Structures are given as structure tokens and as C-alpha cells.
C-alpha positions, 0 to 999 in steps of 0.5 A: 500500500505504502512505499515504506517497508517500516511499520508505525513507530508505535501502537496504542491499545486500549481495553481495561488498561492502556498499552503502548508498543514502542520498538521491542517494548510493550508498556501496560499502564494501569487505569488511573489519572497519572503514571508513577507510584500512585496507590490508586492505580492498577500496576504498570507493567513492562515487557520486552517480547523479543526476550520473552514471547508471550509477555510472561515476564514483567521487567518493569523493576529492572527497567524503571527508566524505560518504563517512565520514558514510554509512560511519558510518551503514552501521556503525550499521545493521549493529551496532545494531537498525537505523533506524526511522522514527517518526511522533512 
């Protein structure tokens, strides 16, 4: 359809929680008002499906900086006009 062999840079999924895939990472954000250590939130989770197919091993405790980076990206997309690729 398009001319590029590259897929979208990220994918957002929503059900009871919200998740975002960025590169080899998948971040699942618990439902709540913000990211971080809020006791009212369901637990955030981070997976690296390339290392653990089937999302069997949550690696958020070993990669807190990556989780926070992806969480900020998710919030940016949710609260803004989104992310658009440019050809400039």
C-alpha cells in the first residue's frame, strides 16, 4: 500500500488498561489519572517480547527508566494531537 517497508513507530491499545508498543517494548499502564507510584492505580507493567514471547515476564523493576520514558510518551499521545511522522 505504502512505499515504506517500516511499520508505525508505535501502537496504542486500549481495553481495561492502556498499552503502548514502542520498538521491542510493550508498556501496560494501569487505569488511573497519572503514571508513577500512585496507590490508586492498577500496576504498570513492562515487557520486552523479543526476550520473552508471550509477555510472561514483567521487567518493569529492572527497567524503571524505560518504563517512565514510554509512560511519558503514552501521556503525550493521549493529551496532545498525537505523533506524526514527517518526511522533512
